[in-house]
C-alpha positions as CSV (number, residue, x, y, z in Angstrom):
1,X,7.7,9.3,-19.3
2,X,6.5,11.3,-16.3
3,X,5.3,9.6,-13.1
4,X,3.4,11.0,-10.1
5,X,4.0,9.1,-6.9
6,X,1.6,9.7,-4.1
7,X,2.4,8.1,-0.7
8,X,6.0,8.7,-1.6
9,X,7.3,9.0,1.9
10,X,5.9,5.6,2.9
11,X,7.6,2.2,2.8
12,X,7.0,1.4,-0.8
13,X,7.2,5.0,-2.1
14,X,10.7,5.5,-0.5
15,X,12.1,2.4,-2.2
16,X,10.4,3.2,-5.5
17,X,12.0,6.7,-5.7
18,X,15.4,5.1,-5.2
19,X,14.7,2.6,-8.1
20,X,13.2,5.3,-10.3
21,X,16.5,7.3,-10.1
22,X,18.1,4.7,-12.3
23,X,15.3,4.8,-14.9
24,X,14.7,7.2,-17.8
25,X,11.7,8.9,-16.2
26,X,10.8,12.1,-14.6
27,X,9.3,11.7,-11.1
28,X,7.1,14.0,-9.1
29,X,6.6,12.9,-5.5
30,X,3.8,14.1,-3.3
31,X,3.9,14.5,0.5
32,X,1.7,16.3,3.1
33,X,4.9,18.0,4.3
34,X,7.8,19.7,2.5
35,X,10.6,17.3,1.5
36,X,14.1,17.7,0.1
37,X,15.0,15.8,-3.1
38,X,17.0,12.6,-2.3
39,X,17.4,11.4,-5.8
40,X,16.2,13.2,-9.0
41,X,12.6,13.7,-8.0
42,X,10.6,16.9,-7.7
43,X,8.4,17.2,-4.6
44,X,5.0,18.8,-4.2
45,X,3.1,19.4,-1.0
46,X,-0.3,17.7,-1.3
47,X,-2.8,16.2,1.1
48,X,-5.0,13.8,-0.9
49,X,-7.9,14.4,1.6
50,X,-8.2,17.9,0.3
51,X,-5.8,18.7,-2.5
52,X,-5.8,17.8,-6.2
53,X,-2.3,16.4,-6.8
54,X,-2.5,17.1,-10.5
55,X,-3.0,20.8,-10.0
56,X,0.6,21.0,-8.8
57,X,2.1,18.0,-10.7
58,X,0.9,19.1,-14.2
59,X,0.8,16.7,-17.0
60,X,1.5,13.1,-16.0
61,X,1.7,9.8,-17.9
62,X,1.6,7.3,-15.0
63,X,0.2,7.7,-11.5
64,X,1.6,5.4,-8.9
65,X,-0.3,5.5,-5.6
66,X,1.5,3.8,-2.7
67,X,-0.9,5.0,-0.1
68,X,-4.5,4.1,1.0
69,X,-6.5,2.9,-2.0
70,X,-9.6,4.8,-0.8
71,X,-7.9,8.2,-1.5
72,X,-7.7,7.6,-5.3
73,X,-11.3,7.9,-6.4
74,X,-11.8,11.7,-5.9
75,X,-8.9,12.5,-8.2
76,X,-9.4,10.1,-11.1
77,X,-11.2,12.7,-13.2
78,X,-8.3,15.1,-12.6
79,X,-5.9,12.3,-13.5
80,X,-7.6,11.8,-16.9
81,X,-7.5,15.5,-17.6
82,X,-3.7,15.6,-16.7
83,X,-3.1,12.9,-19.3
84,X,-2.7,9.9,-17.1
85,X,-3.1,6.7,-19.1
86,X,-1.7,4.3,-16.4
87,X,-2.6,3.8,-12.8
88,X,-0.6,1.5,-10.4
89,X,-2.0,1.3,-6.9
90,X,-1.8,-0.8,-3.7
91,X,-4.5,-2.6,-1.8
92,X,-3.9,-5.5,0.6
93,X,-4.5,-9.2,1.1
94,X,-6.3,-8.0,4.2
95,X,-9.4,-7.7,2.0
96,X,-9.4,-11.5,2.3
97,X,-8.0,-12.1,5.8
98,X,-9.9,-9.4,7.7
99,X,-13.3,-9.6,6.1
100,X,-14.6,-11.6,9.1
101,X,-12.6,-9.7,11.7
102,X,-14.0,-9.6,15.3
103,X,-13.3,-5.8,15.1
104,X,-16.1,-3.8,13.7
105,X,-13.6,-1.0,12.8
106,X,-11.5,-3.4,10.8
107,X,-14.5,-4.9,9.0
108,X,-15.6,-1.3,8.1
109,X,-12.1,-0.4,6.8
110,X,-11.8,-3.6,4.8
111,X,-15.2,-3.0,3.3
112,X,-14.2,0.4,2.2
113,X,-11.0,-0.9,0.6
114,X,-12.9,-3.7,-1.3
115,X,-15.3,-1.1,-2.6
116,X,-12.4,1.2,-3.6
117,X,-10.9,-1.7,-5.7
118,X,-14.2,-2.2,-7.5
119,X,-14.9,1.6,-8.0
120,X,-11.3,2.3,-9.2
121,X,-11.5,-0.4,-11.8
122,X,-14.9,0.8,-13.0
123,X,-13.9,4.4,-13.1
124,X,-10.6,3.7,-14.9
125,X,-12.5,1.7,-17.6
126,X,-14.8,4.7,-18.2
127,X,-11.8,7.2,-18.3
128,X,-9.7,4.9,-20.5
129,X,-6.9,4.5,-17.8
130,X,-5.2,1.2,-17.7
131,X,-4.9,0.0,-14.0
132,X,-3.0,-2.5,-12.0
133,X,-3.7,-3.1,-8.3
134,X,-1.3,-5.0,-6.0
135,X,-2.4,-6.8,-2.9
136,X,0.7,-7.4,-0.7
137,X,1.0,-9.6,2.4
138,X,2.9,-8.4,5.5
139,X,5.0,-5.5,4.3
140,X,8.3,-4.7,6.0
141,X,11.6,-3.0,5.2
142,X,11.6,0.6,6.3
143,X,10.7,0.0,10.0
144,X,7.4,2.0,9.9
145,X,4.9,-0.9,9.5
146,X,2.7,-2.1,12.3
147,X,3.5,-5.8,12.0
148,X,7.2,-6.8,11.8
149,X,8.2,-3.5,13.4
150,X,5.7,-4.1,16.2
151,X,7.3,-7.4,16.9
152,X,10.8,-5.8,16.9
153,X,9.6,-3.1,19.3
154,X,8.2,-5.6,21.7
155,X,11.4,-7.6,21.7
156,X,13.6,-4.6,22.2
157,X,11.4,-3.2,25.0
158,X,10.6,-6.5,26.9
159,X,13.1,-9.1,25.7
160,X,10.4,-11.6,24.8
161,X,7.4,-12.0,22.5
162,X,4.1,-13.8,23.3
163,X,2.5,-16.0,20.6
164,X,-1.2,-17.0,20.7
165,X,-1.6,-20.8,20.5
166,X,1.2,-22.9,19.1
167,X,2.5,-20.3,16.7
168,X,2.6,-22.6,13.7
169,X,0.2,-20.6,11.5
170,X,1.9,-19.6,8.2
171,X,3.1,-16.1,7.1
172,X,4.7,-14.6,4.0
173,X,6.4,-11.3,4.8
174,X,7.2,-9.2,1.7
175,X,9.9,-6.5,1.5
176,X,8.8,-3.1,0.4
177,X,11.7,-2.9,-2.1
178,X,10.3,-6.0,-3.9
179,X,7.0,-4.2,-4.2
180,X,8.8,-1.2,-5.6
181,X,10.4,-3.5,-8.2
182,X,7.0,-4.9,-9.0
183,X,5.9,-1.4,-10.0
184,X,8.7,-1.1,-12.5
185,X,7.9,-4.6,-13.7
186,X,4.3,-3.8,-14.8
187,X,4.9,-0.3,-16.0
188,X,4.8,-1.1,-19.7
189,X,3.6,-4.7,-19.8
190,X,0.1,-4.7,-21.4
191,X,-0.7,-8.2,-20.1
192,X,-0.8,-6.6,-16.6
193,X,-3.3,-3.9,-17.6
194,X,-6.6,-4.1,-15.8
195,X,-5.4,-6.8,-13.4
196,X,-5.1,-7.3,-9.7
197,X,-2.2,-9.3,-8.3
198,X,-1.6,-10.8,-4.8
199,X,2.1,-10.2,-4.0
200,X,3.5,-12.4,-1.2
201,X,7.0,-12.7,0.1
202,X,9.5,-15.2,-1.3
203,X,9.3,-17.5,1.7
204,X,6.5,-19.2,3.7
205,X,7.3,-19.7,7.3
206,X,5.5,-20.4,10.6
207,X,4.6,-17.4,12.7
208,X,7.0,-18.4,15.5
209,X,9.8,-19.1,13.0
210,X,9.2,-15.5,11.7
211,X,9.5,-14.2,15.2
212,X,12.7,-16.3,15.9
213,X,14.3,-14.7,12.8
214,X,13.5,-11.3,14.1
215,X,15.2,-12.2,17.4
216,X,18.2,-13.3,15.5
217,X,18.3,-10.0,13.5
218,X,18.5,-8.2,16.8
219,X,21.2,-10.5,18.1
220,X,19.0,-11.7,20.9
221,X,18.3,-15.2,22.1
222,X,14.7,-16.2,21.2
223,X,12.3,-16.0,24.2
224,X,8.9,-16.9,22.8
225,X,6.0,-17.7,25.1
226,X,2.9,-19.5,23.8
227,X,-0.2,-18.0,25.5
228,X,-3.8,-19.0,25.7
229,X,-5.6,-16.8,23.1
230,X,-8.2,-15.5,25.7
231,X,-5.4,-14.5,28.1
232,X,-3.5,-12.9,25.2
233,X,-6.5,-10.7,24.5
234,X,-6.7,-9.7,28.1
235,X,-3.0,-8.7,28.0
236,X,-3.5,-6.7,24.9
237,X,-6.4,-4.8,26.4
238,X,-4.3,-4.0,29.4
239,X,-1.3,-2.9,27.3
240,X,-3.4,-0.6,25.2
241,X,-4.5,1.2,28.4
242,X,-1.1,1.4,30.0
243,X,1.0,2.1,26.9
244,X,-0.8,4.5,24.4
245,X,1.9,3.9,21.7
246,X,0.4,0.4,21.3
247,X,-3.1,1.6,20.9
248,X,-3.1,0.4,17.3
249,X,-2.8,-3.3,18.5
250,X,-6.2,-4.9,18.5
251,X,-7.4,-8.1,20.1
252,X,-8.6,-9.3,16.6
253,X,-4.9,-9.8,15.9
254,X,-4.9,-12.8,18.3
255,X,-7.5,-14.5,16.2
256,X,-5.5,-14.1,13.0
257,X,-2.3,-15.3,14.7
258,X,-3.6,-18.8,14.7
259,X,-4.7,-18.8,11.0
260,X,-2.6,-19.4,7.9
261,X,-2.3,-16.4,5.6
262,X,-0.8,-17.7,2.5
263,X,-1.2,-16.3,-1.0
264,X,0.3,-17.6,-4.3
265,X,2.0,-15.1,-6.5
266,X,2.3,-17.4,-9.6
267,X,0.4,-15.0,-11.8
268,X,2.8,-12.1,-10.9
269,X,5.8,-14.4,-11.6
270,X,4.4,-15.4,-15.0
271,X,3.3,-11.9,-16.1
272,X,6.2,-9.7,-15.0
273,X,8.8,-12.0,-13.5
274,X,8.0,-11.1,-9.9
275,X,10.7,-12.8,-7.7
276,X,10.6,-11.6,-4.1
277,X,13.4,-12.2,-1.6
278,X,13.2,-14.5,1.5
279,X,12.4,-12.9,4.8
280,X,15.3,-10.7,5.9
281,X,14.2,-8.5,8.8
């Protein structure tokens, strides 16, 4: 079996390559920049915004896309010509949690992802490609995400972390390696064909408990301040102006901080024995 992994340098892709090194498969990994082989994979340089990945990868049995779902559609015809019969891709539970975001940019992005889910399923049916789409919750594990890693950065830099409201809204962080294992779990299971699965972490905990565990992982005493949501938004606006590296932080995050974001993964457990770990930052 030959796999093409696009988004291979991201959180999920990095763990997936490590796991695939123990499998009887050939892996071709794509990146926008030259990479050295870390396991047994072959790397190709490919920017999905402009480049057909199959022109360099050659014949492929399975395409695993661990990047933005919106980048898949232009290359599905090429995938079919290259022999792809199986597509495994990642969306996000944000298609549910950010659909009513106060940020117009977020609503636009989520709209494009929802459309990409529908269009991918429709195109795959026409091309006779079996698909599986995963929707993870808060991904962490490699230190490159903008959720758990953002909290860690704030704690390291300032020694405290502000929480909007009481901080009791529920979260389910999921480790990227568990998502990589999920890819292997559905690879050959026909019952997972043409299905979408929500993939949450193995533990549901309050937002402030999640933050406390991050403090503990950094060997720091928890210093959590509950702040009025309106004031929190004002602080974020100020920080975005003063510290450009936090420009990705939006005030809409404050609204979600007070909402439960809980998703069952019972179907995944039943269909391919998905069993994620508890939160270990």
